[in-house]
C-alpha positions as a printed NumPy array, in Angstrom:
array([[  5.355,   3.667,  -7.007],
       [  6.437,   0.598,  -8.972],
       [  7.511,  -2.811,  -7.676],
       [  9.648,  -5.22 ,  -9.707],
       [  9.025,  -8.857,  -8.694],
       [ 11.667, -10.178,  -6.309],
       [ 11.626, -13.34 ,  -4.201],
       [ 13.633, -11.66 ,  -1.421],
       [ 12.538,  -9.314,   1.34 ],
       [  9.889, -11.363,   3.15 ],
       [  9.733, -10.941,   6.927],
       [  8.293, -13.526,   9.324],
       [  5.481, -11.816,  11.245],
       [  4.199, -14.973,  12.977],
       [  5.549, -18.526,  12.988],
       [  5.074, -19.846,   9.452],
       [  3.648, -16.566,   8.115],
       [  5.818, -14.216,   6.051],
       [  4.874, -10.778,   4.74 ],
       [  6.195,  -8.464,   2.09 ],
       [  4.699,  -5.079,   1.27 ],
       [  4.82 ,  -4.707,  -2.505],
       [  3.505,  -1.174,  -3.097],
       [  1.58 ,   1.454,  -1.197],
       [  0.098,   4.857,  -1.741],
       [ -1.737,   7.469,   0.232],
       [ -4.854,   5.329,   0.852],
       [ -3.973,   1.675,   0.185],
       [ -1.222,  -0.833,   0.878],
       [ -0.668,  -4.022,  -1.187],
       [  0.992,  -7.061,   0.413],
       [  1.958, -10.642,  -0.309],
       [  1.729, -13.27 ,   2.423],
       [  3.45 , -16.662,   2.225],
       [  2.105, -19.141,   4.735],
       [  3.259, -22.619,   5.719],
       [  0.822, -25.483,   6.162],
       [ -0.16 , -25.707,   9.836],
       [  0.456, -22.019,  10.58 ],
       [ -2.262, -20.116,  12.446],
       [ -3.231, -16.47 ,  12.277],
       [ -4.881, -15.874,  15.667],
       [ -8.209, -14.062,  15.975],
       [ -7.695, -10.307,  15.811],
       [ -9.287,  -7.114,  14.483],
       [ -7.97 ,  -3.797,  13.18 ],
       [ -9.492,  -0.646,  11.777],
       [ -8.315,  -1.458,   8.238],
       [-10.558,  -2.902,   5.562],
       [ -8.751,  -5.962,   4.17 ],
       [ -9.367,  -7.384,   0.698],
       [ -7.557, -10.556,  -0.33 ],
       [ -7.054, -13.142,  -3.05 ],
       [ -5.547, -16.62 ,  -2.618],
       [ -3.091, -17.29 ,  -5.441],
       [ -1.922, -20.695,  -4.121],
       [ -2.925, -23.196,  -1.447],
       [ -5.851, -23.634,   0.91 ],
       [ -6.842, -21.882,   4.14 ],
       [ -9.751, -21.883,   6.571],
       [-10.726, -18.249,   7.086],
       [-13.028, -17.122,   9.873],
       [-14.604, -13.669,   9.489],
       [-16.782, -12.768,  12.438],
       [-18.803, -15.947,  13.019],
       [-18.607, -17.224,   9.42 ],
       [-16.069, -19.877,   8.383],
       [-14.882, -20.238,   4.775],
       [-12.78 , -22.912,   3.075],
       [-10.644, -20.751,   0.792],
       [ -9.031, -22.317,  -2.277],
       [ -6.789, -20.95 ,  -5.026],
       [ -8.69 , -18.234,  -6.894],
       [-11.061, -17.342,  -4.041],
       [-11.202, -13.828,  -2.581],
       [-12.557, -12.014,   0.484],
       [-13.17 ,  -8.61 ,   1.981],
       [-13.019,  -8.108,   5.733],
       [-14.597,  -4.883,   7.008],
       [-12.581,  -2.794,   9.437],
       [-12.953,  -3.636,  13.142],
       [-14.195,  -7.177,  12.338],
       [-12.57 , -10.117,  14.121],
       [-10.943, -12.671,  11.836],
       [ -8.486, -15.567,  11.934],
       [ -7.024, -18.179,   9.607],
       [ -5.733, -21.736,   9.69 ],
       [ -3.335, -22.584,   6.878],
       [ -4.341, -25.996,   5.509],
       [ -1.801, -26.178,   2.638],
       [  1.222, -24.036,   1.849],
       [ -0.415, -20.831,   0.617],
       [  0.198, -17.456,  -0.986],
       [ -2.25 , -14.575,  -0.628],
       [ -2.178, -10.999,  -1.854],
       [ -4.066,  -8.428,   0.199],
       [ -4.935,  -4.757,   0.061],
       [ -5.388,  -2.75 ,   3.26 ],
       [ -7.126,   0.603,   3.545],
       [ -6.161,   2.881,   5.106],
       [ -2.436,   2.163,   4.893],
       [ -1.157,  -0.027,   7.733],
       [  1.792,   1.967,   9.024],
       [  3.304,  -1.106,  10.69 ],
       [  3.471,  -2.813,   7.262],
       [  5.456,  -0.033,   5.594],
       [  8.758,  -1.557,   4.398],
       [ 10.915,   0.444,   6.787],
       [  8.787,  -0.681,   9.77 ],
       [  8.37 ,  -4.433,   9.054],
       [ 11.202,  -6.095,  10.971]])
C-alpha cells in the first residue's frame, strides 16, 4: 500500500480531534491526528499497542499514572490495555502506529 500526501480526508472523531488513516497492512495501521488547542482525549484503553510521534505542537499525555509534557519531536509507546488520555496544549499533529490493526480506523469505517 502507498499513500500520496493529501490535506483532505480527515474525520473529526472527537471535538477538536481529527484523524486520517494513511496506510495499513496485516499487522499495523498508521494514522495522522490533528488536534486543536484545548481539545481533550478522555481516559480510555484498548487492546492495541500505540506508538506515536509529535510532529507539531504540545500535549500533556497521561499513560497509566505517569504524566508527560510532550513537545515536537517527542515520542511514546502505550502498551495494549493501558489507560491513557491527552490534553492538547497547543495546536498539534501526531502520527501513530497501532498494532494490531484498529478495524474502526480503516478508511471505509471512519465516518
